[in-house]
C-alpha positions in Angstrom: 7.2 6.8 6.5 6.8 9.8 8.6 4.0 10.0 11.1 4.2 13.8 11.3 0.9 15.5 10.6 2.8 18.4 9.0 3.5 16.1 6.1 0.0 14.8 5.8 -2.0 14.8 2.6 -5.2 14.3 4.7 -5.5 15.1 8.4 -8.7 14.2 10.3 -9.1 16.1 13.6 -11.7 15.8 16.4 -14.1 13.9 14.1 -17.3 13.3 16.0 -20.4 11.5 14.5 -23.8 11.0 16.1 -27.1 9.6 14.8 -30.5 10.7 16.0 -32.7 7.7 16.8 -36.0 7.2 18.5 -34.2 6.1 21.7 -31.9 9.2 21.6 -28.6 10.2 20.1 -26.1 7.4 19.3 -22.5 8.6 19.6 -20.7 6.3 17.2 -17.5 8.3 16.8 -16.0 10.8 19.2 -12.8 13.0 18.9 -11.1 10.8 16.3 -7.7 12.0 15.0 -5.6 10.5 12.3 -3.5 11.6 9.3 -1.8 10.0 6.3 1.1 11.2 4.1 1.9 10.8 0.5 3.0 7.2 -0.3 2.1 6.1 3.2 -0.4 3.4 4.3 -2.4 4.0 7.5 -4.3 1.0 8.7 -7.4 1.7 10.9 -8.3 -1.5 12.8 -10.9 -2.6 15.3 -13.8 -4.9 15.7 -17.2 -4.4 13.9 -19.0 -1.4 15.2 -15.9 0.5 16.3 -16.5 3.4 13.9 -13.9 2.6 11.2 -16.2 2.6 8.2 -18.5 5.4 9.3 -15.5 7.6 9.8 -14.4 7.0 6.3 -17.9 7.7 4.9 -18.0 11.0 6.9 -14.7 12.1 5.4 -16.0 11.2 1.9 -19.2 13.2 2.6 -21.4 10.1 2.1 -23.3 10.1 5.3 -26.9 11.4 5.1 -27.4 14.5 7.2 -29.8 14.1 8.9 -29.9 11.7 10.7 -26.1 11.9 10.9 -24.5 14.8 12.5 -20.8 15.2 11.7 -18.4 17.6 13.5 -14.6 18.1 13.3 -12.2 18.7 10.4 -10.8 16.7 7.5 -8.0 19.0 6.2 -6.8 18.4 2.6 -5.1 20.9 0.5 -5.6 23.6 3.1 -9.4 23.1 3.1 -11.7 21.5 5.6 -13.7 19.0 3.5 -16.4 18.6 6.1 -17.3 22.3 5.8 -17.4 22.5 2.0 -20.7 23.1 0.1 -22.0 19.9 -1.4 -21.0 20.8 -5.0 -17.4 21.2 -3.9 -17.5 18.0 -1.9 -18.8 16.3 -5.1 -15.8 17.6 -7.0 -13.4 16.3 -4.4 -14.8 12.8 -4.4 -13.0 10.7 -7.0 -10.6 13.5 -8.0 -8.9 14.0 -4.6 -10.4 11.1 -2.6 -11.1 7.7 -3.9 -12.8 4.8 -2.0 -13.0 1.1 -2.5 -16.2 -0.1 -0.7 -16.7 -3.2 1.3 -18.9 -5.3 -1.0 -18.4 -4.8 -4.7 -21.6 -6.7 -5.5 -23.7 -4.2 -3.7 -21.5 -1.2 -4.5 -21.6 -1.6 -8.3 -24.8 -0.8 -10.1 -26.2 -4.1 -11.5 -28.1 -2.3 -14.2 -25.1 -0.5 -15.7 -22.2 -1.9 -17.6 -18.8 -1.9 -16.0 -17.6 0.5 -18.7 -20.3 3.0 -18.0 -19.6 2.9 -14.2 -15.9 3.3 -14.9 -16.2 6.2 -17.3 -18.8 8.3 -15.4 -16.3 9.8 -13.0 -13.8 10.6 -15.7 -16.4 12.4 -17.7 -17.3 14.6 -14.7 -13.9 15.2 -13.3 -11.5 15.0 -16.3 -13.9 16.1 -19.1 -12.9 13.1 -21.3 -15.2 12.0 -24.1 -15.4 9.5 -27.0 -12.5 7.2 -27.9 -10.2 8.9 -25.4 -12.6 8.1 -22.6 -13.0 4.5 -23.7 -9.2 4.0 -24.2 -8.6 5.3 -20.7 -11.2 2.8 -19.3 -9.5 0.0 -21.1 -6.1 1.0 -19.7 -7.5 1.1 -16.2 -9.0 -2.4 -16.4 -5.7 -3.6 -17.8 -3.9 -1.9 -14.9 -5.9 -3.8 -12.3 -5.4 -7.1 -14.1 -8.8 -7.7 -15.9 -8.1 -10.1 -18.9 -9.4 -8.9 -22.3 -10.3 -5.5 -20.9 -11.8 -4.0 -24.1 -14.2 -6.9 -24.4 -15.3 -6.6 -20.8 -16.4 -3.0 -20.9 -19.9 -4.0 -22.0 -20.3 -6.7 -19.3 -22.4 -6.2 -16.2 -21.1 -6.8 -12.6 -22.8 -10.2 -12.3 -20.6 -11.5 -15.2 -17.5 -11.0 -13.1 -16.2 -13.1 -10.2 -15.9 -11.6 -6.7 -12.2 -10.9 -7.1 -12.7 -9.4 -10.5 -15.5 -7.2 -9.2 -13.2 -5.9 -6.5 -10.6 -5.1 -9.2 -13.3 -3.1 -11.1 -14.0 -1.2 -7.9 -10.3 -0.4 -7.5 -10.2 0.8 -11.1 -13.2 3.1 -10.5 -11.5 4.5 -7.4 -8.3 5.1 -9.3 -9.8 6.5 -12.5 -9.1 10.1 -11.7 -5.8 9.4 -9.9 -6.8 10.6 -6.4 -4.2 11.7 -3.8 -5.8 9.5 -1.1 -7.4 6.0 -1.6 -9.6 4.7 1.2 -9.9 0.9 1.1 -12.7 -0.2 3.3 -12.4 -4.0 4.1 -11.3 -4.4 0.5 -10.4 -8.0 0.9 -12.7 -9.3 3.6 -15.1 -11.3 1.4 -12.4 -12.8 -0.8 -10.5 -16.1 -0.6 -6.9 -15.9 0.6 -5.4 -16.3 -2.9 -7.5 -13.4 -4.3 -6.9 -11.4 -1.1 -3.2 -11.7 -1.6 -3.5 -10.6 -5.3 -5.6 -7.5 -4.3 -3.1 -6.5 -1.6 -0.2 -6.8 -4.0 -2.1 -4.9 -6.7 -2.8 -2.0 -4.4 0.7 -1.9 -3.1 2.1 -1.8 -6.7 -0.4 0.9 -7.7 0.6 2.9 -4.6 4.2 2.7 -5.5 3.6 3.7 -9.1 1.2 6.6 -8.3 2.6 7.8 -5.0 -0.8 8.0 -3.4 -1.7 7.7 0.3 -3.7 4.7 1.3 -6.1 4.4 4.3 -6.7 0.7 4.8 -9.7 -0.1 7.0 -9.9 -3.7 8.3 -10.3 -5.9 11.3 -7.6 -8.3 10.1 -4.4 -7.7 12.0 -2.6 -10.4 10.0 -3.1 -8.3 6.8 -2.1 -5.1 8.5 1.3 -6.4 9.6 2.4 -6.8 6.0 1.0 -3.6 4.4 0.9 -0.7 6.8 3.3 1.9 7.8 1.3 3.1 10.8 -1.8 1.7 12.6 -4.6 3.4 14.4 -6.6 1.1 16.7 -10.3 2.0 17.2 -12.6 0.9 20.0 -16.1 2.1 20.6 -15.8 5.2 18.4 -12.4 6.3 19.6 -8.7 5.8 18.6 -7.2 4.1 21.6 -3.7 3.6 20.3 -1.7 4.8 17.2 1.9 3.9 16.4 4.3 2.7 13.6 3.3 -0.8 12.7 6.5 -2.5 14.0 6.3 -0.5 17.3 2.6 -1.4 17.8 3.1 -5.1 17.3 6.3 -5.2 19.5 5.1 -2.9 22.2 1.3 -2.6 22.5 0.5 -0.2 25.3 -3.3 -0.3 25.5 -5.1 -3.4 26.9 -7.5 -3.5 24.0 -4.6 -3.6 21.5 -2.9 -6.3 23.6 -6.2 -8.3 23.6 -6.5 -8.1 19.8 -2.9 -9.2 19.2 -3.2 -12.0 21.8 -6.1 -13.4 19.8 -4.0 -13.9 16.7 -2.9 -17.5 16.0 0.8 -18.1 16.0 2.3 -20.8 13.7 3.8 -23.5 15.8 1.7 -23.0 18.9 -0.2 -26.2 18.6 -2.8 -26.8 21.2 -2.5 -23.3 22.7 -5.9 -21.7 23.3 -6.3 -18.2 21.7 -6.9 -15.5 24.2 -10.3 -13.7 24.2 -11.7 -10.4 25.3 -14.6 -11.0 27.6 -17.7 -8.9 27.5 -19.2 -6.6 24.8 -18.5 -3.1 23.5 -20.7 -0.4 25.1 -24.1 0.7 23.7 -23.6 3.8 21.6 -26.8 5.2 23.2 -25.2 4.8 26.7 -21.5 5.4 26.4 -19.7 5.4 29.7 -18.3 8.7 31.0 -14.9 7.3 31.5 -12.7 4.8 29.6 -14.9 2.9 27.1 -12.9 -0.3 27.7 -12.9 -0.2 31.5 -15.4 -3.1 32.1 -13.5 -5.4 29.8 -10.0 -4.4 30.9 -7.9 -7.1 32.6 -4.9 -4.8 33.3 -6.1 -2.3 35.8 -9.7 -0.9 36.0 -10.8 1.2 38.9 -13.2 4.0 39.7 -11.2 6.6 37.8 -11.3 4.4 34.7 -15.1 4.1 35.0 -15.9 7.8 35.6 -13.1 10.0 34.0 -12.2 10.2 30.3 -8.6 8.9 30.0 -5.9 11.2 28.6 -4.0 10.7 25.4 -0.3 10.4 26.1 2.8 9.5 24.1 4.6 6.3 25.0 7.4 7.3 22.6 7.6 9.7 19.6 4.7 8.9 17.3 3.2 6.2 19.7 0.0 7.6 21.3 -2.2 5.9 23.8 -5.6 6.7 25.3 -5.4 5.3 28.8 -4.7 6.1 32.4 -2.1 3.4 32.6 1.0 2.2 30.7 0.3 -1.5 30.3 3.9 -2.2 29.6 4.8 -1.1 33.2 1.4 -0.9 34.8 2.1 2.6 36.1 -0.2 5.6 36.3 0.5 7.9 33.4 -0.4 11.1 35.2 3.2 12.3 35.1 3.4 12.1 31.4 
């Protein structure tokens, strides 16, 4: 798939998010750019706290403001979603943007039946009523692989297994056929068999519907098999972005190399997995320079500590936020 922003269904530019706290302003996301095209899967990866989920919630318009302060652009259909009035944002959620949340047990309302939660968005966005609405709900449950879908409409979330609840969440997200689906850690709490089923389900639905998918995860093993492009986030910034094959074969940022080095390799018995020493920076006290400088094992110096690193292109479509090219360990000033 093309990584060209000109073909993007959704383009996020200079996204910056801060939260006011008693100890000061926490800068959790800063100057984040990414885009995704029709039929494409963009994976956003990084450790917990890197800003992946909060970025998605900001794009969806689901962050409380205040205490959150959101700046930047999320361009879709020629409009900046972040600047729309709340009523227009509400109309875009579900109709243009769908989201599968991390934990279906806490995301689904335990007091409402699955059928009611599934039909609510279709009533609001599509104006469906009566038998037409119920038939559409049955079709959606059948689409995501829920057995006896008509009988399950009156059941509540606790009557479903974890994998089935996640399928219900996917059905709700797809109910109004959005152009972009954001899947936030959609398989994290599932066993590996159910995880594989959910991944295959989303891949099939993406092929059938032609929608763009933003897959948020910390699991690089999953990413390798599903993504077209990958954006690696660290401490609220995208530090590397590339086509999936290019990123895995030629990681250019030391953080990306550290993540890939920590993956187990079949056949390497007895080999210790590499680790990244240290901790991410405190959002209340972000360093003025590279946010990875004190954990970097490649080449960290005074410039790394005190100056924001540039974003440069290692090759077409492969962008890196760093002073150095880790493949050759050369200063990137001439790029």
